PALODO-874598 format. One record per residue (C-alpha): residue number from 1; y, z, x. Coordinates in Angstrom, 1 decimal, padded with zeros to 4 digits. Layout:
REM residues N
<r n="NUM" y="Y" z="Z" x="X"/>
...
This chain:
REM residues 274
<r n="1" y="000.3" z="000.0" x="000.3"/>
<r n="2" y="003.0" z="-000.9" x="000.8"/>
<r n="3" y="005.3" z="002.1" x="002.4"/>
<r n="4" y="008.9" z="001.9" x="-000.5"/>
<r n="5" y="011.0" z="004.1" x="002.3"/>
<r n="6" y="012.3" z="007.9" x="001.8"/>
<r n="7" y="013.2" z="008.8" x="-001.8"/>
<r n="8" y="016.2" z="008.6" x="-003.1"/>
<r n="9" y="018.5" z="011.1" x="-004.1"/>
<r n="10" y="017.5" z="011.6" x="-006.9"/>
<r n="11" y="019.8" z="014.7" x="-008.4"/>
<r n="12" y="020.4" z="013.8" x="-011.7"/>
<r n="13" y="019.4" z="016.3" x="-014.7"/>
<r n="14" y="016.6" z="015.2" x="-017.0"/>
<r n="15" y="017.1" z="016.1" x="-021.2"/>
<r n="16" y="018.2" z="019.8" x="-019.5"/>
<r n="17" y="020.8" z="018.1" x="-022.0"/>
<r n="18" y="021.0" z="020.7" x="-023.8"/>
<r n="19" y="024.1" z="022.3" x="-023.5"/>
<r n="20" y="024.5" z="025.5" x="-021.1"/>
<r n="21" y="025.5" z="028.3" x="-023.2"/>
<r n="22" y="022.9" z="027.1" x="-025.9"/>
<r n="23" y="020.6" z="027.6" x="-023.8"/>
<r n="24" y="021.6" z="030.7" x="-022.2"/>
<r n="25" y="021.6" z="032.4" x="-025.3"/>
<r n="26" y="018.1" z="030.3" x="-025.9"/>
<r n="27" y="016.8" z="032.3" x="-022.7"/>
<r n="28" y="018.2" z="035.7" x="-024.0"/>
<r n="29" y="015.8" z="035.3" x="-027.5"/>
<r n="30" y="013.1" z="035.4" x="-024.5"/>
<r n="31" y="014.2" z="039.0" x="-023.1"/>
<r n="32" y="011.9" z="040.2" x="-026.4"/>
<r n="33" y="008.9" z="039.1" x="-024.5"/>
<r n="34" y="008.6" z="035.7" x="-026.2"/>
<r n="35" y="007.0" z="038.3" x="-030.1"/>
<r n="36" y="007.5" z="036.7" x="-033.4"/>
<r n="37" y="006.7" z="039.6" x="-036.0"/>
<r n="38" y="005.2" z="041.3" x="-033.5"/>
<r n="39" y="002.8" z="038.3" x="-032.5"/>
<r n="40" y="003.0" z="036.6" x="-028.5"/>
<r n="41" y="004.4" z="033.1" x="-029.6"/>
<r n="42" y="004.6" z="032.6" x="-025.5"/>
<r n="43" y="000.9" z="030.8" x="-025.6"/>
<r n="44" y="001.5" z="028.4" x="-028.1"/>
<r n="45" y="004.7" z="027.0" x="-026.9"/>
<r n="46" y="003.2" z="026.7" x="-023.6"/>
<r n="47" y="000.2" z="025.1" x="-025.4"/>
<r n="48" y="002.7" z="022.6" x="-027.4"/>
<r n="49" y="004.7" z="021.7" x="-024.1"/>
<r n="50" y="001.6" z="021.0" x="-022.4"/>
<r n="51" y="000.1" z="018.6" x="-025.2"/>
<r n="52" y="003.2" z="016.8" x="-025.7"/>
<r n="53" y="002.4" z="016.0" x="-022.2"/>
<r n="54" y="-000.7" z="015.2" x="-022.6"/>
<r n="55" y="000.5" z="013.3" x="-025.1"/>
<r n="56" y="002.7" z="011.3" x="-023.0"/>
<r n="57" y="-000.1" z="010.4" x="-020.5"/>
<r n="58" y="-002.2" z="009.3" x="-022.5"/>
<r n="59" y="-000.3" z="007.1" x="-025.2"/>
<r n="60" y="000.9" z="005.6" x="-021.0"/>
<r n="61" y="-002.8" z="004.4" x="-020.9"/>
<r n="62" y="-001.8" z="002.9" x="-024.6"/>
<r n="63" y="-004.5" z="005.1" x="-026.3"/>
<r n="64" y="-004.1" z="006.4" x="-029.7"/>
<r n="65" y="-002.4" z="010.0" x="-030.8"/>
<r n="66" y="-002.0" z="011.8" x="-033.6"/>
<r n="67" y="-000.7" z="015.0" x="-034.4"/>
<r n="68" y="-001.3" z="017.6" x="-037.3"/>
<r n="69" y="-000.7" z="021.6" x="-037.9"/>
<r n="70" y="-004.2" z="022.7" x="-035.7"/>
<r n="71" y="-004.2" z="020.2" x="-032.6"/>
<r n="72" y="-003.2" z="016.8" x="-030.2"/>
<r n="73" y="-006.0" z="014.2" x="-030.2"/>
<r n="74" y="-006.4" z="010.8" x="-029.3"/>
<r n="75" y="-008.3" z="008.2" x="-030.8"/>
<r n="76" y="-009.4" z="006.5" x="-028.0"/>
<r n="77" y="-010.5" z="008.5" x="-024.3"/>
<r n="78" y="-008.2" z="010.0" x="-022.2"/>
<r n="79" y="-007.0" z="009.0" x="-018.9"/>
<r n="80" y="-009.2" z="011.0" x="-016.1"/>
<r n="81" y="-008.4" z="014.8" x="-016.4"/>
<r n="82" y="-006.7" z="014.9" x="-019.9"/>
<r n="83" y="-007.9" z="016.0" x="-022.6"/>
<r n="84" y="-008.8" z="014.0" x="-026.1"/>
<r n="85" y="-008.3" z="017.7" x="-027.7"/>
<r n="86" y="-005.1" z="019.8" x="-026.8"/>
<r n="87" y="-005.5" z="022.8" x="-029.7"/>
<r n="88" y="-002.1" z="023.9" x="-031.1"/>
<r n="89" y="-003.2" z="027.6" x="-033.3"/>
<r n="90" y="-006.2" z="029.6" x="-033.1"/>
<r n="91" y="-009.4" z="029.5" x="-035.3"/>
<r n="92" y="-009.1" z="025.4" x="-035.6"/>
<r n="93" y="-012.2" z="024.0" x="-037.5"/>
<r n="94" y="-014.0" z="022.6" x="-035.0"/>
<r n="95" y="-016.3" z="019.5" x="-037.0"/>
<r n="96" y="-012.9" z="018.7" x="-037.9"/>
<r n="97" y="-011.5" z="018.6" x="-034.7"/>
<r n="98" y="-014.3" z="016.2" x="-033.2"/>
<r n="99" y="-013.9" z="014.4" x="-036.2"/>
<r n="100" y="-011.1" z="013.2" x="-035.3"/>
<r n="101" y="-011.6" z="011.4" x="-031.0"/>
<r n="102" y="-013.9" z="009.2" x="-029.8"/>
<r n="103" y="-016.9" z="011.8" x="-028.9"/>
<r n="104" y="-019.3" z="010.5" x="-025.4"/>
<r n="105" y="-020.0" z="011.9" x="-021.6"/>
<r n="106" y="-016.6" z="013.0" x="-020.2"/>
<r n="107" y="-015.3" z="014.2" x="-023.8"/>
<r n="108" y="-013.2" z="017.1" x="-023.3"/>
<r n="109" y="-011.1" z="019.5" x="-025.0"/>
<r n="110" y="-008.8" z="022.1" x="-024.6"/>
<r n="111" y="-009.1" z="025.1" x="-026.1"/>
<r n="112" y="-005.4" z="026.9" x="-026.0"/>
<r n="113" y="-006.8" z="030.6" x="-027.3"/>
<r n="114" y="-009.9" z="030.3" x="-025.8"/>
<r n="115" y="-011.3" z="031.2" x="-028.9"/>
<r n="116" y="-013.4" z="027.8" x="-030.0"/>
<r n="117" y="-017.4" z="027.9" x="-029.9"/>
<r n="118" y="-018.1" z="024.2" x="-029.1"/>
<r n="119" y="-021.7" z="025.1" x="-027.5"/>
<r n="120" y="-023.8" z="024.3" x="-030.6"/>
<r n="121" y="-021.9" z="020.5" x="-030.7"/>
<r n="122" y="-023.4" z="019.7" x="-027.4"/>
<r n="123" y="-019.8" z="020.7" x="-025.1"/>
<r n="124" y="-020.3" z="023.1" x="-022.1"/>
<r n="125" y="-016.8" z="025.0" x="-020.8"/>
<r n="126" y="-015.5" z="022.7" x="-017.8"/>
<r n="127" y="-013.0" z="025.6" x="-016.6"/>
<r n="128" y="-011.2" z="028.7" x="-018.1"/>
<r n="129" y="-007.4" z="029.2" x="-017.6"/>
<r n="130" y="-004.5" z="031.5" x="-018.1"/>
<r n="131" y="-001.4" z="029.9" x="-019.5"/>
<r n="132" y="002.0" z="031.4" x="-016.7"/>
<r n="133" y="005.0" z="032.3" x="-018.1"/>
<r n="134" y="008.6" z="032.4" x="-016.2"/>
<r n="135" y="011.5" z="033.9" x="-017.8"/>
<r n="136" y="014.6" z="031.4" x="-017.1"/>
<r n="137" y="016.5" z="031.1" x="-014.1"/>
<r n="138" y="020.4" z="030.1" x="-013.5"/>
<r n="139" y="021.2" z="027.5" x="-011.1"/>
<r n="140" y="020.9" z="028.8" x="-007.0"/>
<r n="141" y="022.1" z="027.3" x="-004.5"/>
<r n="142" y="021.5" z="029.2" x="-001.8"/>
<r n="143" y="018.0" z="027.8" x="-001.1"/>
<r n="144" y="017.6" z="026.1" x="002.4"/>
<r n="145" y="014.8" z="024.7" x="002.5"/>
<r n="146" y="013.0" z="021.9" x="002.2"/>
<r n="147" y="014.5" z="019.7" x="-001.0"/>
<r n="148" y="012.7" z="018.4" x="-004.3"/>
<r n="149" y="014.1" z="014.8" x="-005.4"/>
<r n="150" y="013.2" z="013.0" x="-008.4"/>
<r n="151" y="011.0" z="010.2" x="-008.2"/>
<r n="152" y="012.6" z="007.0" x="-010.0"/>
<r n="153" y="010.6" z="004.1" x="-009.1"/>
<r n="154" y="007.0" z="002.9" x="-009.2"/>
<r n="155" y="006.8" z="002.4" x="-005.1"/>
<r n="156" y="007.2" z="005.7" x="-005.0"/>
<r n="157" y="005.5" z="007.1" x="-008.0"/>
<r n="158" y="002.1" z="005.3" x="-006.3"/>
<r n="159" y="003.8" z="007.7" x="-002.8"/>
<r n="160" y="003.4" z="010.5" x="-004.8"/>
<r n="161" y="000.5" z="009.8" x="-006.6"/>
<r n="162" y="-001.7" z="009.0" x="-003.0"/>
<r n="163" y="-000.4" z="012.4" x="-002.0"/>
<r n="164" y="-001.8" z="014.3" x="-005.0"/>
<r n="165" y="-005.0" z="012.4" x="-005.7"/>
<r n="166" y="-006.3" z="013.0" x="-001.8"/>
<r n="167" y="-009.0" z="011.0" x="-000.5"/>
<r n="168" y="-011.2" z="010.9" x="-003.6"/>
<r n="169" y="-008.9" z="011.6" x="-006.8"/>
<r n="170" y="-008.2" z="008.5" x="-009.4"/>
<r n="171" y="-006.3" z="005.6" x="-008.7"/>
<r n="172" y="-003.6" z="004.8" x="-011.3"/>
<r n="173" y="-003.3" z="008.0" x="-013.4"/>
<r n="174" y="000.5" z="007.8" x="-013.2"/>
<r n="175" y="002.3" z="004.6" x="-014.8"/>
<r n="176" y="005.9" z="004.0" x="-013.6"/>
<r n="177" y="006.9" z="004.2" x="-017.8"/>
<r n="178" y="006.7" z="007.6" x="-017.8"/>
<r n="179" y="009.7" z="007.3" x="-015.4"/>
<r n="180" y="011.6" z="006.3" x="-018.2"/>
<r n="181" y="011.1" z="009.0" x="-020.7"/>
<r n="182" y="014.5" z="011.8" x="-020.3"/>
<r n="183" y="012.1" z="014.1" x="-020.4"/>
<r n="184" y="009.5" z="014.4" x="-018.0"/>
<r n="185" y="010.4" z="014.2" x="-013.7"/>
<r n="186" y="008.3" z="013.6" x="-011.0"/>
<r n="187" y="009.1" z="016.0" x="-008.3"/>
<r n="188" y="008.5" z="015.5" x="-004.6"/>
<r n="189" y="009.8" z="016.7" x="-001.1"/>
<r n="190" y="009.4" z="015.0" x="002.5"/>
<r n="191" y="009.3" z="015.6" x="006.0"/>
<r n="192" y="009.6" z="012.7" x="007.9"/>
<r n="193" y="009.1" z="010.4" x="005.0"/>
<r n="194" y="005.8" z="012.2" x="004.3"/>
<r n="195" y="005.7" z="013.7" x="001.1"/>
<r n="196" y="003.9" z="016.8" x="001.4"/>
<r n="197" y="004.8" z="018.9" x="-001.9"/>
<r n="198" y="005.3" z="017.7" x="-005.5"/>
<r n="199" y="004.4" z="018.4" x="-009.4"/>
<r n="200" y="005.3" z="016.7" x="-012.4"/>
<r n="201" y="008.1" z="018.2" x="-015.1"/>
<r n="202" y="008.2" z="017.6" x="-018.4"/>
<r n="203" y="010.6" z="018.9" x="-021.1"/>
<r n="204" y="010.3" z="020.5" x="-024.0"/>
<r n="205" y="011.3" z="021.9" x="-027.3"/>
<r n="206" y="011.4" z="025.5" x="-026.1"/>
<r n="207" y="010.3" z="025.5" x="-022.5"/>
<r n="208" y="010.2" z="023.4" x="-019.1"/>
<r n="209" y="006.5" z="022.8" x="-018.0"/>
<r n="210" y="004.9" z="022.2" x="-014.8"/>
<r n="211" y="001.9" z="020.1" x="-013.1"/>
<r n="212" y="000.3" z="019.0" x="-010.9"/>
<r n="213" y="002.0" z="021.2" x="-008.1"/>
<r n="214" y="000.6" z="020.1" x="-005.1"/>
<r n="215" y="000.9" z="020.7" x="-001.1"/>
<r n="216" y="-000.2" z="020.2" x="002.4"/>
<r n="217" y="-001.7" z="023.6" x="003.2"/>
<r n="218" y="001.1" z="024.4" x="006.1"/>
<r n="219" y="004.0" z="023.6" x="002.9"/>
<r n="220" y="002.6" z="025.5" x="001.4"/>
<r n="221" y="004.0" z="029.4" x="000.8"/>
<r n="222" y="006.9" z="027.5" x="000.6"/>
<r n="223" y="006.7" z="024.6" x="-001.9"/>
<r n="224" y="006.9" z="027.0" x="-005.1"/>
<r n="225" y="009.7" z="028.5" x="-003.8"/>
<r n="226" y="011.7" z="024.9" x="-003.5"/>
<r n="227" y="010.1" z="023.3" x="-006.7"/>
<r n="228" y="011.3" z="026.9" x="-008.4"/>
<r n="229" y="014.7" z="026.3" x="-007.1"/>
<r n="230" y="015.0" z="022.2" x="-007.9"/>
<r n="231" y="013.8" z="023.6" x="-011.8"/>
<r n="232" y="016.8" z="026.0" x="-011.8"/>
<r n="233" y="019.0" z="023.2" x="-010.4"/>
<r n="234" y="018.3" z="020.7" x="-013.4"/>
<r n="235" y="017.5" z="022.7" x="-016.1"/>
<r n="236" y="019.1" z="026.3" x="-015.5"/>
<r n="237" y="018.3" z="029.0" x="-018.3"/>
<r n="238" y="014.4" z="027.1" x="-019.8"/>
<r n="239" y="011.5" z="029.1" x="-019.9"/>
<r n="240" y="009.2" z="027.8" x="-017.5"/>
<r n="241" y="005.4" z="027.1" x="-019.2"/>
<r n="242" y="002.5" z="025.6" x="-017.3"/>
<r n="243" y="-001.6" z="027.0" x="-016.8"/>
<r n="244" y="-003.7" z="028.2" x="-013.3"/>
<r n="245" y="-006.8" z="029.7" x="-012.3"/>
<r n="246" y="-008.8" z="031.7" x="-009.6"/>
<r n="247" y="-006.5" z="031.1" x="-006.0"/>
<r n="248" y="-003.7" z="029.5" x="-007.1"/>
<r n="249" y="-002.9" z="031.9" x="-010.9"/>
<r n="250" y="-002.5" z="034.5" x="-007.7"/>
<r n="251" y="000.1" z="032.1" x="-006.2"/>
<r n="252" y="001.9" z="031.7" x="-009.4"/>
<r n="253" y="001.6" z="035.9" x="-010.1"/>
<r n="254" y="003.9" z="035.7" x="-007.1"/>
<r n="255" y="006.4" z="033.9" x="-007.2"/>
<r n="256" y="007.6" z="035.7" x="-010.7"/>
<r n="257" y="005.3" z="034.4" x="-013.4"/>
<r n="258" y="002.6" z="035.9" x="-016.1"/>
<r n="259" y="-000.3" z="035.4" x="-017.8"/>
<r n="260" y="000.0" z="035.7" x="-021.4"/>
<r n="261" y="-002.8" z="034.5" x="-022.7"/>
<r n="262" y="-006.2" z="032.5" x="-021.6"/>
<r n="263" y="-007.8" z="029.0" x="-022.3"/>
<r n="264" y="-011.0" z="027.3" x="-021.8"/>
<r n="265" y="-011.9" z="023.5" x="-021.8"/>
<r n="266" y="-014.7" z="021.9" x="-023.0"/>
<r n="267" y="-016.7" z="018.8" x="-021.9"/>
<r n="268" y="-019.6" z="017.0" x="-023.5"/>
<r n="269" y="-021.7" z="014.7" x="-021.5"/>
<r n="270" y="-023.1" z="013.0" x="-024.4"/>
<r n="271" y="-023.4" z="012.3" x="-027.8"/>
<r n="272" y="-022.3" z="015.7" x="-029.4"/>
<r n="273" y="-025.0" z="017.3" x="-031.8"/>
<r n="274" y="-024.5" z="019.2" x="-035.4"/>
């Protein structure tokens, strides 16, 4: 692949078209730890944000997707690493969910509240994780580490994906039309012309999601700090959400995130039963 050169200075904001005062007010409402009628709504906020990102990726691959009160679903099989279902509330009906998707080998369900039992339908748990939440940050001009920039063109997106996927990951997962969405930012940090860290931000109504974070081993301690500084400068006073597991979850905790609820991803190796 031809190197398209260093990243431009992508300092433009994205959907932080939220007026500054309004975003401050939104942040303040989260100081009550996301409680609504005694129920912690942060897992639902994180699940909705994640479903919106999954929807963008699936539709960039021309999948037909649908929204309902209980779940986001894709009628067509989704690209690698992306689920065919993301639940949006607790106590969903498994049969109803599976009736909306093309159940075949590799089909997966993101069980956002870890309350489904899909074993009778031929699924097994692929992995478990935790939704994470961090209160919004004000703009921070004090960060002196490696600067994070926005990826704004197809050539640099291909460079970013090569750095993200390593030797074995899929090519062509992230399509260039994702860059045109006002609520998506693909972010990268460079060293001597090489992309050494990156993440994807997606802005939903109530939060900014951070996903697909990666960093070279010698860059990792600094990279979360740099990523969060970039988020703070581009969308200040908006809460951050995502999900992590194992060691990555502990790293997120050290950078101010809280675990707010479990999730599971289920996968089937063949035709569903029942």
